[in-house]
N, C-alpha and C positions, 0 to 999 in steps of 0.2 A: 447623459447616457447612464444607463444602469449596467450592472455586471453582465446581464444576459445579452446585451447588445453592444458591449464595448468593443473597441477595435482590438486588433491583435488576435492571436490564436490560442494563447495560453492564459488560463484563468484558474486561480486557486481560491477555493472557498473554505473558510474556517469559521465555524460558529457552533453554538451549543445545540443540544438535541431539541428537536421540535421548532427550530428557528426558520425552517423553509429552505435549507440547503438543497435538498433534492428537487424541490419545485423550481429553484433558481437554475440548477443544472439542466433540468428538462427544458426550460425556456431558452437557455444558452444553446443547447443542442439543436433545438428547432430553429433558432435564429441562424445558426451556421448552415443548416440545410436549406432554409428558405432563401438565404442570401446567395446561395451557390458557392460559398466559400469552401465547402468541403462536402464529401459524400460520406455515407455511413462508415465504410471501412477506414476512412482517414481520420475519424474522430475517436480519440481515446479518452474515456472517462473512467477515473479511478476513484473508488469509494472505500470506506473503511470496512464495510460489512457486506456480506452477500445479500442481506435483506435490502440495504440501500440500493445496491446494483439492480436487484429485481424490481424495486419500486420505481427506479429511474426508467428502466425499459418499459414497464407497464404504463408509466405516465406518458412516455413518448408515444407508445402505440395508441393509447386512448386519444391523445390530442391529435395525432396524425389521422386517425379514423374520423374524428370530428371535423377536421379541416378538409378531408377528402370529400365529405358529403355536405360541406357548408356552401359550396359554390364560390367560396372566396379563396382564389389562388389556384395552384397547379394540382388538380385532383390526382393526376397520374403520379406525381412526386409523393404525395401523402399516402397513396395506396402502397407504393413501393416501400416507403418508410415503415408503415404499419406492418407490412409483411416481413421486412428484413431486419427489424430492430432487435429481435431476439438472438441474432447471430453477431451483433455489434460488439466491438471491444469495450464493453462496459463491465467492469469487474473490480475486485479488490486488488490491492497492490500485489498480494501474494499470488493470486490467480494470473494476473498480468505477467509477472516475472516468470512464473511457471510456463506460461504459453510461449514466451520468447525463448526460454531455455530448451523447451521441447522442440521448438522449430529450428533452432540453431545451436545444437549441442557442440558441434565441431568448432564454431566460432568462440564459444565459451570455454572450450577445452575440457568438457565434461563428458562422462559416459552417457550415450543416448538413452540408456536404460536406467538412468538415475531414479532414485525414489526420494520422496520427501521424508525427512526424519520426523518421527513422532515425538511427543513431549518427553517420554521416558528416555529415548535415545539422546535427545538434546541435553537433558539433565545429566545423563551418564557422561557424555562428551565434555560437558562443562566441568564436571568434577575431575575428569582425567586431565583437562587443560590446567585446572588450578593446581593439581598435584604436580604436574610437570613444571609449572611456573615456580611453585614453592621449592622443588628440587633444584632448579637452576639458581634461584636466589640463595639457597643454602650453600651452593658451591661458589657463587660469585661474590656474595657479601655475607659471610658467616657471622660477623660481629653484629651487623644490623639485624639479621634474622634472629640472633640469640636474644636481643633486646625485645623484639616483637613476640617471640615465642615465650619468653619469661613473663611478659605482661599479659598475653592473651591465651597462651597454650596453643597447641597445633589445631585443635578443633575450633577454638575461638577465632584464630587467625583465618582459618578456612571459611568460617561462617561470615566474617567481615568481608573477605574478598568476594564470596558468593553474593552477598547482599549488594556490594558495590557493582558487581557485574550485572545483576538483575535490574538494578536501578540506574544503569549507566547514563541513560538520557538525562535523567534528573540531575545526576552528579555533574555531567559535562555542562549543563545549563547553569548550575550553581557555580562551578569553577569559572566559567566565562563571565559571570556577573560580578566576580570579586575584583 
């Protein structure tokens, strides 16, 4: 069996650009529909980019239209798929999480009128958090902080922490590999 028709409901695909990930996910999506394992609203497909999500929807719609007119299979199913795929939960992780939070803000304990922070706001909040952390460390471990600040200066130390924060995924991977 290949990944498109393998058993189970969860499939993760990781590969380089141009390797056929979207084509594989389209085939998997169509397989789940054809086999009756799931309906459109029950299949969540998450991609990294809006472009990939759009390509996936377009690929499913195109293939469904072809299947609807091929005489091979359930024509009504494929017409339904072609018509309904653009409302399917196929999106980026950010869009998917946003839709869940918008739908269930009370369960998430957030303001229903929340807004997504822009890059400038995130950067500002990050610097505020770093300054707060540095202040706490100055109070709780002044001797250690004196050594760090003597070696790097306040702006150098802030820069190091900011770099570590921005590249935290790589840092955690490196630490885990040691």
